[in-house]
C-alpha positions, 0 to 999 in steps of 0.5 A: 302594382304593376298589373294594371298596365295595358298597352295599347296602339294608340302611342308608342309603348315609351310613351304609355310606360311613362304616363301609366308611373307618371300616374301611379306617382302623382296618385301616391301609389309610389311615393316619394323617395320609393325606389322604382324596379330596375328597368329589367324587372318592370320590362318584365312587369308589364311585358315592354322592350327594357329600351322601352323602360329606358326611355321612359324612365329617362322621359320621367327623370327630365319632367322632374317625377323621378331622380337617379342616386348613381349606382343605387337606381331610380327614386320616386321624386319629392311631389312639386310643391309639397315639403318635407316640414310645411304641410300644403296651404289649401286656399280657398279660391272662390273667397278671391274670385271678381264679381266680372268672374262671377258674372262671366259665370252666371250667364255661362250658357255653356254651364247654365244653358240649356244642354243637348242630349244625343239623339234630341231635335236641337234647334239650339244652335245658329252655328253654320252647317258643318256638312257645307264646308267648302273642305276641299278647297280650304285643305287648298287654301292652307296647303297654298299659304303654306308653300307661300310662306310656312315660316311666317305665318307658323311665327310671331304675327303682328298685334293690328293683324295679317296685311294681306287678310286686313287689305282684302276687308277693306276693299271687303267694307268698301264695296259695301259703302263704307267711306274708308277715309280715316279708317283703319282696322284691327283682327280680333279673335271673332265678335266677342273679343273684339266688343271686349277690347272697345270697352276695355278701352273706352272711359265710362262716362255715364255706365250706361248703353242703349241696344234694342230689346231683345239683343245679342246675348254675348253683348248682354253679358259682356256690358254686364261685366263691364259694370255698363246699365242696359237699357233696351229699345223694343224692336217693331217688323223694320227695327228699333223703335223711333220714337222710344230710341229717342225717348230714351236719348233724350232723357239719359246720357249714355256712353255707347249703342249698340245694334245689330241691324241686319237678321238681328239676333234673335230676332232675325229681323233686318233694320230698313233702311229708312230708319237706318237713316233716323239712327244715325241723324238721332245718335248725331243730334244726341252725339253718342257714338254707335257699335254696329254687329255686321251679325249675319249680314252677307245671310239675306235670302231676298231682296236687294242688300241694304248698306250698313249702318257705318256706310250711312255715317258717310266721313263720321267717325262715331260708329264703330263696326263689328265684323266677322264670318263665323255665321258664314264660314267656318266659326273654328276660325276666330277671325273677326275684325274691328273698322274704326277711327285710325285712332281708335283702333290704334289704342284697340291694337295696343290693348290686343297687345296686351291682351293676346298678343296677335290673332292666329295669323294661321288662321288669318292667312288660311282664311286670306287664301281661301278668300284670295282665290275666290272660294267665298263667293260661290261658297255663299252662293250655295249656303245661302240657298241651302239655308234659305231652302230650310228656312221656308220649310221652317217658316211653313212648319211654324204657321201649320202647327204651331200657336204664335202671336208673332213669327219674325225673321228676314233671314239667317240661321234662326226664326223668332216666336212670340206667344201671348203674352201669359204664356211661359217658353221655359215651361215649353222647353220643359215639357217638350225636353222629355219629348226629345226636341230643345230650343232656346227661350227668348228670355235669355235675350232680353235686357228686362227680365222679359221675354218669357212668352217668346222663343229662338230656332236654330233652324241651321244645323237640323235636318229637314226630317227633324224640322218637321217633326220638331217643329209639331212636337213643340206646336202640339206641346203648346197647344195642349200646355194652352187648353190646361189653362182655359178656365 
């Protein structure tokens, strides 16, 4: 015993001794009420100073792993939760898991989706490229804010958000053409929390939600977790099919509509200005509220800015806007926002306070200072230039190598590919994986279990040479599959 201890340089010696002794106790090598070596004996066994052992024993005592019998020495304490007479109770937690938790686990792409291995060409991510991060200005923003109010931003904050950031984002949305009369803002831990708060706060009258088909996988997961039936409306090259949208609205009652009008995930399509106005008119006609996902709204590579649906709604209060910089700036800062009718924000704030108290004030203040310092516009210009170049390379390669039926992607960090209806991209993925290339099959984004002939290619974090090589492998593999299936 005590022969496997090896001192390293990565932490204080007394901490290493404490953790080593703790592991022996936890694993049952040292039993309850067993006497421990004296501090002099253990220091000799482990080849450390006696003071190191004294400090380790003191911490073990404070943490409840050791007790001292005066005049006799130190002893292993009874294990937490262990009774001297009663057998331990083993609960089958799996039998106590809620339906909501089971849906979350079943749709958890981190557990059941495509996992990348070292060396693979990975087209699954649509996160920003960390190599573009403006680290010097981020550090400067952090130091600036800490010097101004460090003791404030390290303490509890307000559920609605950090006031300077809230005011900045309100001006930011006003510059997009949004009428702020009667509206307010709530800061959230990114898009996902914002949508979850909304679904938690609103009455489920009909149990149905309308959205584009395909649509954002995270949104599908949350709708299902909240017990909604989802009806998807097919996409056209300029956005949602208006004829099908009105047909659905006229035939059934819906609680909500959820749309991603700009650089739609997964298709990359941008809804045209005409369709934006028509969508608002239809939803007004049938009195269905709209949740607008402002996903990637800034990443337009060409053409003029298109106003969000919230701006198209004028001074109406039926549109709820979800915003985030996660795909543009730094996803590690979990900051998003909900912009909506003041009365709704009033209740969302209380739900937020009950759930998570507040979004990290440190994250909010760092983001605010970075934006306030004028860095965002410079960074966005650089990022858009690089992503545009990569997007154009991806599109050229796809058209040159892949036997596709249709390709879409007007901006953002991904393109969407459709093959002929009888093609299966899940089979294509299996073949490509063996050749060191992975991507996201499109069926996970569809509301009706279709889309097996589609795929999403995320390019933001893929090097140029890997883009060319990977897409050529995908194309060659797809051609070979099609050839083998010919009669």
